N, C-alpha and C positions, 0 to 999 in steps of 0.2 A: 674738755671733761661732759659725760652725759648727765642727765638728770637723773635718772633710775635704771639702776644696774639688775638686772633679774639674774638670779644662778639657780639653772633648775630646766628641764625641756619637756618635762611633763604638760597634764593638762592644768596644774596649778599655778605652775609657771608663768604658761602659755596665757591662762586668763590674766594674771597679774600683769602680763608686759602690754596684753591690747587694754585695759582698763587704762593704764598707766599712758599710753601713746595716745588715748581716746580723751584723757584730760590735755592732752597737748605737750606733753612731756616727752623729751626723749629720751631712748629706751635703746639698750645694748643686753641682750640674752646670751648667757654662756651658756652652752649644754656640752655635757661633759663625754657623750656617747659621740660616735661618729653619726654623718647625718643619714647612714642607712639604719640605724639604730634609735634614731633620735627618737623622742618622748614615753621615755622613763617605763610603768607600769600602766601609761595610762593607755598605751599601744596596745595591750593586749584586755581593754577593759571592752563592755558590748551595751551596758547602761547606766541611767542615771534615778534614784529613786525620787519620785518626783510626790511631792503634795499637791492634792488637787480635788476641788470642791466639787465638781461635777464633769462628764465625759469633754474630754479635749484630744480631737483629732486621733495619736495613736494609742491614747490613753483612755480606757473604758471605766465606767461606773465614778466612784468618787473614791479619792483616800486623803481626809480630812487630817488635820494638823493633828490633833488627839491621839488618833489612831497611829499612825507614823512615828510620832513620840513613846505611843506605850510599847509599839514595836522595837524601838531603839532600849527602851528601858530595860524589857526584856532582858534583851539577847547581851545587855553590858552590865546585866543583875543590880541594874543603879548606877554601876560605876561612869559616871559621864555628869559634865556641866550642863544641868536644864538650859539655863541661861542659854548657851553655846550650840548647845544641839538644837532646840526650838528657834534659833537663828539660820541654820543650816534647812531648816526642814520648811520654812517659811521663805527663802530664799529658792527654794527649789519649783517653788509656785511659779516664780517670774524669771527663773535664767533662761527657759528654751527660748521665747524669740529674741534676745541678743545672743543667742548661740547660732539660732538661724542666721543673725544677720552677718555671721563670722564665718560660714560657709556650711555650717554642721547639720545633717538631716535625719529622720527620725524614719522608723519604720516601724510595724505590730511587730510581735516577738513569734517567731518560731514557734510551732506546737509543742515541744519538748520543752517551755519555758511558759506555758500556761499560767503557773500559778504567780507569775508575777506580773500578768498582764494589766492589771488593775493597778499596780504601783510603779514598774519601772518603764521608764521610756528607754527604747533600743535606738542607738545610734547606725543609721546606713551605711552598712560597710565596717560597722565595728569601731574599733577604736583606733586604729591603725585609720581610718577615714576621718574620724575626729581630730587625729592631731594633727594631718596632712593640712585639711580647713583651716585650723587655728594658726599653721606655720605660713599658710598662704595668706590669710589674711593681715599676719602681722609683716609679712614682706611688700604686700601691695603698701601698708598704712605706714611705713618707713622704720620698720622696728630693726636695727641689728641684730644679728643673728651669729652665732660663731660658734662651729662646733668643735669637737677633742679639744673643750677647754676645761678642765675637772681644775675646780676651783680649791686649793688646800687649805689657805689660810684668809684670816682678814685683820684688817689693821683697826682698832676702835682709836677712840679717844673719850675715856669715860666710857659712856651707854652708845657714844655715838658712831657710825658706820663713816669711815674716811676711804677705804681701798679695798679690793680683795685681791688675792694673788693667784697665779697660776705659774707656779714653779716661782722662779724669778721676776717673769712680768709683772709689775705693778699697777694694776686697774682701778683709777679713784673713780667717783660720782658722789653726786649729791645726797642719793638716796640707795637704800637696796632692799629687794625683797628676796630672803633665802628660801626655795623651795626643791631643795637636791634630793626629795628621797630619805629614808629612813635608812637603816645598819643590814637590812636583811640578806647584802650579798658578801657583807664581812666576815669570814668563816670565824676567824678568831675571838669577833666579840660576841658572835651568837655561841659560840663554846665556851665564852667566859661565863655569858650570862645565862646559859642552863648547867654548867657543872657538869658532872657524873652522878650517875643514879646509884640506886643500890647495887646493882651488880657489875659495879665497875665500870660502865658505857660512859660514852661523851656521846648524847643522846644527838645533839650537832651536828655532828657529824655522818649521819643518815640523814638530815636534811635536804629536799631539791626546792631550788628556788625559781618560783613559777615564771616570775618578772626578771629584771633588767639586772645585767651584771654590774651595774656601773652607780646602783645605791650602795655604797661603802660606809655611809655615815661618817666620812672624815672633816664635815662643816658641823655636823651635829656634835660630834665629840669636840670637837674645835671648840664652839661656842659652850658648851656645857664644862667645858676646863678653864674660860675667860670667864666662867661667873654668870652666865645666863642661867634662867630660873628653868628647871627641867621638871616633867611630869612624865608617871608613868610608870609601868613594870618592863622591864628590858625582853621578858619570857613573854609578855603578849603579843600578838602578832595575827595580822591576818592568813591564817594559818590551816589549808585545807587538807585531806587526806589525797592525795592524787594518785594517777598508774603511776606505778615502781617502776615503770619504764622509761618514763620521761626524763627529757635531758637534762643536768646540771642545772642551766640556764635558761630564761626565753620558753618554758612549754608552754604556759600563759593559758588559757580558759580551756582549751583542748586536752588539757591531761587530765582534767575534773572527771571522775567517775560518781555519777550520780543512783547506782544500784541501791545504794545501802539501806535506804528506805524500807526498802523491798524483799528484802532477806533479812540475813542473820550478819552479823561484823565479828570476828573471832581474830584472836591473837595467832601467835606462832603455837602456842600450848593448845590450841584450837577451843579458847575460851571466849564467851563472849564479855564484852567490859562495859557496854552502854548501851540505851534503849534507841534503837535504830529507830522510831517510830516516833520520838518525843513532839513534832512540830511537822510541819510543811520545808523541804530542802532547804529552799531558797532561804530559812529562817535561820535553819541548824547546820548547812553544810558546812558551814567556817567550824565548828569547833570540832571537827574530827581530825582534822592536824593534829591540836592540841592534845587530842585522846590517844593516839597512834604514837605520836611522842613520847607518852609515859609507858608505853607496852615496851617488853624485852626486843629488845632489836628492832626499834622503832618501824614495825611494820606489822599491817592488818591483812586481811583478807573476808572482801566481800564475798558470800556465798549466797545464789539465789537457784530457782529452779525455771523450769520451762513457763510459769505462769507470767513470769514477769517480764519476760521479753515482750517489747514493745511497749511498755509502760515508763521510761525512761531513757532521755536520749544518750543514741548510740556512741558506744564509746571511740576513739580514734584507732584504736587497739582491740581485736577479740582477745576477750578473756580464755582462759583455760576450761574445756569442755568434758565433760566425762559421762558415762549410761548411769553410773554409780557414784553415791558418794565418798566409799572409802575410796575409788578408783580417782574423785576428785583430789580426794586430800593427797596420795601419793603424789598426784603430779604438779600438787601445789606445795610438797613438799613438809605438810602435816603429818603428825598421827592421826591413822585411819580411827583407832579406836577411841579417841579421843574427842574427835570431830563428832563420829556419830554417838558419842553420849551427848554431846552438847545439843545435836540435832534433834536427836529423840528426846530430850528434855524439854526442848523449843517447841516440838510438834504437837508432845503430851498439854503442854499448857494453853496451845491456843484453844481461842474462844471466838468462835467465826461468826461475825455478823451479817453486815451487806458491806461487803468489801468495794471501797472509791475510794482510790488514790485522789482523786481530787478533792477531796474533803477529809475534815478529820473523823474518819470513818468509826463503827464501834467495834471492831476487828482489834482483838486486844490477849495478852498473854494473864493466865492467871496463876498465882504461887510461885512466878518464877522472878529468880533477881539477878540482874538487873533485868524488870518488866520490859516488855515491846508495848508501847501504849495504843498504837492505831498500826493499821494494814498489816494486822500480824495473821500468815497464813504458813498453816502446814509447809513443810519444804517435800515436797512426796511426787514432784513429776519430772520425772527425765526427759531430754539431759537436763544436769546441773552444769553451773556455771561458776568460775571462780575468778576473784583479780585479785592481786595484790597491791598495797598502797603504802605510799611511803608518807610523812609529813612533807607538804610544800607551801613552801613561806614564800607567802605575796608580799606584802611590807611590816615593817615592824612598828609599835606602837609609841614606845620611848620616845617624847620629843621636849619640846621647848612649850615652856607656860605662858599662856595668853588670855586675854581679855579679846573685848570685840573690837578692840583698834588693831589687831595683829600684830602689835609693838612686840621687838623679845625684850626681855625684863631682865634687869639685874638687881638681884637683892630687894624684888618688888617695883622698882624703879624701871620705867617704860625707855626705851628708846623713841627720841624723835625722830630716826630717819632709818632704822633698822627694823622690817617688819617679816615674818613667816606666813610660811602657807602650805598644805598640803602633807603630806605624809611625818614633816618635820615638827606638825603640830598638832596631827589628829589624833594623838594618845587626849587630849580633853576633852574629847566626844567620845572614844572610843577607848574605856578605860578596860576591855575586853568582849569578846565575842564580836558578831557581825553580823549584817543581813545586807543583802545581796543590792548593790548599787549605791552605797551608803560614801562610799569613800570618794566616789568620783561627787558626790553631792556637796562631800566635806571640800573636798579640792574646786569645785567651780564656786560655792560661796567665800570661802577663804581668800581664793586666787583672786576675786575680783576684789573686795575687799583691798587685800594688802598692796595691789595696784591702785587702786584711787587714793591709799593713804600716802604710798609714796610719791606718787604725783603730787600730793596734798603737800608732801613737807616740802616739796622744791617750788613753793609757789603755782600750781596750776588747780583750776578748779576741780570739782569732784563730781562726775556724772552718775555715779552709784548711787541709785535708791534705795540703800541701807545704807543708816545714817549712825554709825557706830555710838552716837551721843544721845540720841534717842531711842535705843533698844530696849526691852527689858534688862531690869538691872541686875538679876540672875546670871544676865552675859557677862557682867564686869568681873575682877577677879575675885 
């Protein structure tokens, strides 16, 4: 019997496995995916949002705790546990030396990501390289890894973990960390959560999954059915407006379109439906998937002109181009007259000041609903370009309710040997919204804590510098 069983194969699970092994515990990690697809959604990531009080290697200037907290507070509209959020923020300032010891390397951001050069540390080689580095380190340290091993249920004795099952196979362990992801790849559950809209549509039928097909929420649903305390809205998720031509699964970061803030966004009726210039794209990109999901047919269209080219990360696939807006509308399947009315009204409302897409500039609209707060330039320079976008779900926010110990709780009573990390508990910090890189911060912080706690439950020492019993009391339940 191993000391610590880790269920999952992404960033949070790997951090838990490495920490438990560092503490001296024997560790078995069960990854549902085959080896070629290991790593969950983490293999599609590219950076970690980091607090830092002064420049450090790839991070410029400073990004102090209070600014990080205010950024998170804004995107979540207050739907977050401040104590747990600040735990994540503080841990983000200390975790990178540990990550480097396990083979992770960092690089400065690419030119198209300069808005996060101060706040985010980018992985050299992206998330796939990070995942591979962790697996190599885990194997060197003696962590047992099994692929193609989807756990479908647990055996509990009250609140205590006893064993996990892969089909008929029973695997006992002295403690367990569940870090098996959300339910974003479970179409039936998404359908149940989102229901039908006023048009009789089932919005979830048109969702694309940016991440892994293996996050089906089986263990999450199972634990909730067993009485584990849950938190979060099942419709809330990291949901991005992505290229409508993206694959159903595993499109990852390259399916994102960053042109929205430089033009107008319309639905299939040719109407604008939200402020495209509300804030910097890394802070607001993750609201657009949900906004598109609420539109007829769950589709939207980003319309730009020649002035926007070169100002955003170029997409993998070219958009639709035309010499005139009516021609572009026809090519996109939109009504030309409706689109022209929308653009004419927008152009007339633009109050152009000093355009600068690197700051919150003074180019705005006046008297237009919805407004465009920044970067409002008339669409008047051909050729025009259009991109169709669909909701792309990265991960869901419904999860298990925890405190700083990461223990799974049943009726408010924490288990003494069952812990949770990653997407399965991210809803404690992310009640809604998102800001770039915070998912990796959550997974790293709570993965490390969960691994240390699981090791401690088997009598091994905790090397983790975060001591849950000494944390800000706001991080307790």
